[in-house]
N, C-alpha and C positions, 0 to 999 in steps of 0.2 A: 384100492389105492395101490399104485405101483411102488415097488421097493426102490431104495436108492440105487441099488445095483442095476436094476432093470432100467431105470431112468437114465443112468450113465451109458448103458448099452445102446439105448435108442438115440440118445443125444449124440454119442460118438459116431454112430452110423450116419445120422443126418449131417453132422459136421463134415464127415469125410466126403459125403456126396456133394455138399455145398462147396467144399474146397476144390473138388475136382472140376466142377462146373465153372467156378470163378477162374481157375487156372486156364480152362479152355477158352474162357472169354478174355484172357490176357491180363487178369487182375493179379496184383501181388498177393502172396500168401498171407493170411491173417494170423495173428498171434492168438493162441488159445487163452481163454480166461483162466485165472488162477484158481486152484482148487481150494475154496475157502471153507471154513467150518460152518455148520449149520447154525442158524440163529433162530430163536423163537420156539414155538410149541413143538412138542414131540409127537403129537397126534394130530389128525385132521381136526378134531374138536378143539384142541388148543389153538391151532391156527385160525379157526373160524371165529371162536368165541372167546378166546383168552383163557387164562388159567381157570380151571374148574375143580382143581383138587383142594379140598378143604383145608388140608395142613399147610399147603403152600400159601394159599390165600390168607390164612391166619397170620403167617409169618411176614408177608410183604404186600398184602392186599392183592389186587389184580394187576400188579406191575411185573414186568419181566425181571429175570435174574440180572442183578447189576453187573456181574462179571461177564455175562455173555457179550454185551457190546464192546467191552474192553478187549476180550480175547479176539473178537472179529476184527476190531480196528487194528490190533497188533498183527493179525494175519494179513490184512490188506496192505499194511505198511511193509511187511516182510516181502510180499509178492511184488510190490512196487520197486523195492530195492533190488530184488533178484532180476527184474526185467530191466532196470537201469544198468546194472552191472553187465548183463548179457548183451545189451545193445552196445555198451562201451567197448567190450572185448571183441565184438563181431566186426568192428570197423578198423 
């Protein structure tokens, strides 16, 4: 399983190549996606099968942490506001 840093390295290299090719084709530059927090499992097993930790399951069943979607939603909202402000100041 690749680390998050390695995934970002490969993704960044791919995005740079994509941007270069799109520019050569005459397309406008795309805006990079916001760097959002991770949501969900911490291990591949968590992501594939859900919570498997007995202590966590005893506390909330096999449901995700209630605060994770809230923090993710807040990060999405913050990124949207930053993008809107950046677009408004660019014109």
